[in-house]
Backbone bond lengths (Angstrom), bond angles and torsions (degrees), N, CA, C in turn:
res aa  C-N    CA-C-N  psi(-1)  N-CA   C-N-CA  omega(-1)  CA-C   N-CA-C  phi
1 M - - - 1.404 - - 1.596 113.65 -
2 K 1.329 113.17 132.89 1.457 116.09 -175.34 1.497 121.56 -45.45
3 A 1.352 114.17 -29.27 1.437 122.24 179.85 1.492 112.73 -61.50
4 F 1.325 113.65 -31.92 1.461 120.22 -174.02 1.446 110.11 -102.61
5 M 1.339 124.31 1.14 1.362 124.56 -179.15 1.520 116.82 -113.47
6 C 1.431 112.18 14.82 1.438 120.52 179.25 1.468 113.64 -109.99
7 Y 1.277 115.25 169.94 1.376 124.74 175.21 1.669 105.45 -91.60
8 T 1.299 117.57 140.70 1.430 117.65 -176.50 1.551 112.21 -61.61
9 D 1.372 121.42 -30.44 1.373 118.24 -178.52 1.570 113.63 -93.59
10 F 1.323 113.62 15.98 1.575 115.85 178.38 1.463 104.50 -158.11
11 P 1.324 122.11 87.24 1.465 127.79 178.25 1.572 110.53 -58.84
12 V 1.300 112.19 153.51 1.476 114.46 176.28 1.593 102.27 -75.09
13 P 1.378 114.37 145.37 1.424 118.76 -176.05 1.519 111.26 -60.55
14 A 1.363 116.42 140.63 1.520 120.79 -177.57 1.527 112.23 -56.90
15 D 1.330 119.38 -29.03 1.459 117.34 -179.44 1.334 114.58 -83.79
16 F 1.371 122.43 1.91 1.520 124.18 173.10 1.513 105.73 -75.73
17 P 1.356 116.57 156.66 1.447 120.42 174.22 1.418 113.51 -72.87
18 N 1.319 121.09 162.76 1.514 119.57 178.71 1.364 113.49 -73.96
19 Y 1.214 121.63 -34.10 1.565 120.84 169.96 1.559 106.56 -101.17
20 L 1.278 114.13 112.42 1.535 116.39 -178.71 1.465 113.28 -81.70
21 H 1.319 115.42 131.61 1.497 124.91 162.39 1.478 107.29 -62.34
22 H 1.415 115.43 148.59 1.485 120.88 -179.64 1.594 107.69 -48.67
23 S 1.282 117.25 -40.57 1.466 123.05 -175.27 1.448 112.44 -58.85
24 K 1.527 112.46 -42.13 1.465 115.17 179.80 1.504 109.38 -77.35
25 F 1.304 120.80 -33.54 1.462 118.59 171.65 1.471 114.55 -58.10
26 L 1.199 116.10 -41.57 1.520 125.49 179.58 1.671 105.32 -64.37
27 E 1.332 121.65 -45.07 1.297 125.06 178.54 1.539 111.33 -61.43
28 Y 1.444 116.50 -41.67 1.539 121.57 176.25 1.652 109.01 -58.64
29 L 1.376 110.97 -45.43 1.502 108.59 -177.91 1.353 115.77 -68.70
30 R 1.409 120.15 -29.32 1.427 123.84 173.90 1.526 112.90 -65.16
31 M 1.429 113.70 -39.24 1.436 118.58 177.26 1.478 110.99 -68.34
32 Y 1.302 128.33 -34.27 1.387 135.75 170.08 1.475 109.61 -57.99
33 A 1.260 115.23 -56.44 1.448 118.53 -176.18 1.612 111.07 -61.13
34 D 1.353 114.47 -37.48 1.511 115.58 178.36 1.459 111.50 -72.07
35 H 1.334 119.53 -37.53 1.431 123.59 -176.96 1.512 109.22 -62.66
36 F 1.320 123.15 -44.12 1.317 131.04 -176.95 1.496 118.41 -95.87
37 R 1.391 113.86 3.58 1.443 124.91 -177.17 1.495 114.06 46.96
38 L 1.282 112.07 52.17 1.578 120.49 178.90 1.398 116.20 -91.56
39 E 1.202 126.93 -14.98 1.492 131.31 -179.91 1.591 108.69 -56.04
40 Q 1.265 121.88 -34.69 1.520 120.18 174.86 1.496 111.17 -61.41
41 Y 1.240 122.61 -20.83 1.507 124.49 -179.75 1.427 116.91 -95.90
42 I 1.423 118.39 -6.85 1.373 126.24 -174.50 1.476 111.62 -94.32
43 R 1.316 122.07 136.08 1.374 124.20 175.38 1.544 115.11 -109.81
44 F 1.202 121.94 97.82 1.383 120.33 -174.74 1.453 109.29 -87.58
45 E 1.428 111.56 157.36 1.549 117.34 -171.67 1.505 112.31 61.94
46 T 1.323 120.41 36.70 1.367 125.65 -179.09 1.496 112.20 -130.23
47 E 1.319 116.04 126.59 1.455 119.85 -178.05 1.518 109.68 -105.11
48 V 1.354 117.02 136.54 1.472 119.00 176.20 1.571 102.71 -86.96
49 V 1.296 114.07 127.39 1.377 127.47 -177.75 1.591 111.66 -89.25
50 S 1.329 110.86 -47.46 1.318 116.03 174.38 1.589 118.76 -155.22
51 V 1.193 121.21 160.03 1.547 127.09 -178.52 1.537 106.47 -134.37
52 E 1.412 115.87 115.33 1.370 114.28 -179.84 1.661 109.83 -131.75
53 E 1.316 112.06 150.35 1.409 111.19 168.90 1.531 116.72 -62.80
54 H 1.262 117.91 140.23 1.547 121.25 -178.85 1.577 105.37 -57.34
55 P 1.268 124.45 126.59 1.388 124.38 173.10 1.520 111.04 -51.16
56 G 1.303 125.27 -37.17 1.450 125.15 176.15 1.412 115.79 -71.70
57 G 1.249 120.78 -9.94 1.562 124.78 177.28 1.546 104.60 86.33
58 G 1.394 109.50 -144.66 1.424 114.14 179.98 1.448 116.40 81.73
59 G 1.306 116.60 6.03 1.460 119.47 -172.98 1.528 121.58 65.11
60 R 1.461 112.86 18.45 1.418 120.78 177.92 1.495 113.80 -97.13
61 W 1.228 117.10 160.78 1.542 121.52 -174.34 1.457 111.64 -130.76
62 R 1.322 116.04 143.34 1.573 122.45 172.46 1.533 100.74 -101.11
63 V 1.361 112.34 125.50 1.489 121.13 163.86 1.481 118.97 -119.68
64 T 1.446 113.03 123.41 1.388 116.02 -176.90 1.422 108.12 -102.78
65 T 1.328 118.48 136.18 1.336 129.96 -177.36 1.461 114.63 -126.48
66 T 1.529 119.80 159.13 1.357 117.29 174.69 1.569 101.26 -147.72
67 T 1.356 117.59 139.84 1.448 124.85 178.93 1.497 108.74 -67.23
68 T 1.318 119.74 145.23 1.451 121.14 -179.76 1.563 110.58 -117.67
69 T 1.430 113.35 33.59 1.619 111.40 -176.89 1.430 109.70 -91.83
70 T 1.333 122.87 -9.05 1.400 122.56 175.84 1.531 118.29 -112.25
71 D 1.303 115.88 160.07 1.564 116.81 178.30 1.484 112.94 -81.31
72 C 1.333 115.05 -19.04 1.375 117.65 -176.36 1.581 115.02 -104.04
73 G 1.380 113.75 24.69 1.462 120.02 -179.09 1.475 114.43 90.22
74 G 1.359 121.26 144.08 1.443 120.53 -173.80 1.544 108.11 -110.26
75 D 1.261 108.36 -168.33 1.555 115.79 172.47 1.385 117.16 -68.89
76 S 1.252 115.94 139.99 1.542 124.05 176.95 1.499 111.17 -105.95
77 A 1.304 113.00 140.18 1.559 121.65 179.20 1.344 113.66 -138.79
78 T 1.376 126.28 147.73 1.395 127.04 166.44 1.426 112.83 -125.99
79 E 1.379 118.23 127.49 1.474 122.58 -172.90 1.512 107.96 -129.11
80 E 1.195 116.32 162.28 1.486 122.62 -177.79 1.580 104.98 -111.61
81 F 1.397 113.83 140.09 1.489 120.88 177.57 1.513 115.01 -134.89
82 D 1.184 123.27 157.38 1.492 125.93 173.07 1.393 117.64 -77.58
83 A 1.465 115.24 -27.06 1.316 120.43 174.50 1.498 113.54 -151.19
84 V 1.343 120.66 160.40 1.410 128.58 -176.47 1.459 108.12 -135.57
85 M 1.372 118.59 131.50 1.504 124.35 173.87 1.525 105.37 -111.55
86 V 1.249 115.58 140.51 1.500 120.81 178.08 1.591 100.11 -114.14
87 C 1.386 109.98 113.78 1.481 114.27 -172.74 1.525 109.68 -118.21
88 V 1.316 116.64 99.18 1.603 112.94 -177.05 1.524 99.18 -126.52
89 G 1.323 106.14 168.72 1.424 114.15 -176.06 1.671 107.49 166.82
90 I 1.357 112.89 -158.34 1.492 113.77 -176.64 1.529 109.93 -59.37
91 N 1.278 119.61 -20.04 1.466 123.51 -170.54 1.607 112.31 -94.42
92 S 1.275 111.50 16.55 1.526 120.40 178.48 1.576 113.76 -114.48
93 H 1.221 116.77 169.39 1.308 122.91 171.17 1.468 123.15 -73.49
94 A 1.230 125.28 122.27 1.536 122.69 -165.85 1.473 106.91 -68.39
95 D 1.331 111.66 139.96 1.505 118.93 179.44 1.549 105.97 -122.98
96 L 1.298 117.83 113.07 1.466 117.50 -177.22 1.639 104.60 -98.25
97 P 1.287 112.50 119.19 1.518 116.05 -176.18 1.341 109.60 -75.72
98 S 1.324 119.21 162.50 1.532 125.42 176.88 1.571 104.46 -106.48
99 F 1.227 120.11 151.36 1.528 123.67 -175.16 1.589 106.48 -150.24
100 E 1.372 112.98 148.69 1.421 119.78 176.42 1.476 118.69 -47.48
101 G 1.183 116.64 122.71 1.445 117.06 174.65 1.646 110.13 100.37
102 Q 1.285 114.93 -6.80 1.492 119.94 179.71 1.534 115.50 -56.79
103 D 1.226 120.15 -27.09 1.467 123.34 -177.71 1.525 106.74 -75.97
104 Q 1.343 118.64 -19.00 1.462 117.19 178.81 1.576 110.37 -90.89
105 F 1.312 119.95 -19.56 1.428 121.46 -179.24 1.573 112.66 -60.50
106 T 1.311 115.13 124.22 1.460 115.39 -175.30 1.614 112.85 -98.71
107 G 1.279 113.38 3.89 1.450 112.48 173.38 1.481 120.35 -93.95
108 Q 1.202 122.15 -160.59 1.494 122.47 -176.08 1.506 107.67 -105.00
109 L 1.301 114.54 133.41 1.468 125.35 -178.44 1.573 105.74 -99.77
110 T 1.321 125.27 128.03 1.331 123.75 170.00 1.441 105.67 -148.62
111 H 1.456 112.52 162.19 1.538 114.45 -179.37 1.442 104.62 -87.92
112 S 1.390 114.01 159.21 1.535 122.06 -179.94 1.530 107.68 -66.61
113 S 1.231 128.73 -23.87 1.433 121.82 173.50 1.458 119.84 -63.23
114 N 1.437 112.17 -13.37 1.341 115.26 177.04 1.664 114.00 -94.19
115 F 1.287 108.52 5.89 1.482 118.93 -178.16 1.362 109.79 -128.57
116 R 1.258 126.40 65.51 1.554 132.42 178.54 1.571 108.61 -81.45
117 Q 1.300 109.20 -55.55 1.430 115.84 -169.28 1.434 112.84 -145.68
118 A 1.354 124.73 131.57 1.532 122.35 -172.88 1.496 103.80 -65.38
119 T 1.320 126.59 -5.88 1.541 117.49 -179.95 1.377 116.92 -96.55
120 I 1.421 116.97 -4.66 1.409 117.42 179.20 1.625 112.87 -86.38
121 P 1.193 119.73 140.32 1.493 119.21 -174.71 1.662 116.38 -35.32
122 C 1.303 112.66 -58.61 1.466 116.85 -173.29 1.536 111.03 -66.31
123 S 1.357 125.58 -19.16 1.364 132.11 -178.19 1.566 112.71 -95.65
124 A 1.306 118.50 -29.28 1.489 126.07 -173.52 1.489 109.38 -52.82
125 K 1.440 117.95 -36.81 1.509 115.99 -177.09 1.528 110.45 -68.77
126 Y 1.355 124.05 -4.28 1.483 125.28 -177.44 1.583 103.56 -105.57
127 R 1.220 120.31 0.44 1.500 115.32 -174.49 1.519 117.12 -55.65
128 H 1.401 118.82 -37.28 1.303 119.81 175.08 1.567 121.79 -111.37
129 E 1.324 109.59 27.22 1.451 125.23 179.26 1.534 112.96 -100.17
130 D 1.308 117.89 148.15 1.468 120.98 167.67 1.537 107.39 -81.42
131 S 1.284 114.24 135.74 1.517 119.79 175.76 1.541 115.28 -130.85
132 L 1.186 118.57 154.39 1.491 127.46 -169.11 1.499 101.67 -127.91
């Protein structure tokens, strides 16, 4: 519901539907970034390789990144920051964790991002299945 998908300082426009399609949510995020002039701080096509506490302490963090714009590997950089936010959700790449005994499980393992609605093609096969 859009009331739970917005930032408190920038409500979703009233003319947007209550349940946002991903294209509308992306439009909202772009509007937010434009309004607060945030794009200058965003690095697109950049992968975070590691995040480590600074060895000297002080609550600082070392973040190593690499650009993803080339097939043969991009430029790598390490920078220090006062804070780090880990923001994951439906707009991230699915990461299916491994667990003890997984090799003995005979059912199908899939990430929850593949099971949004029983009406979308990749989820329809689960319509009559028991899921945990």
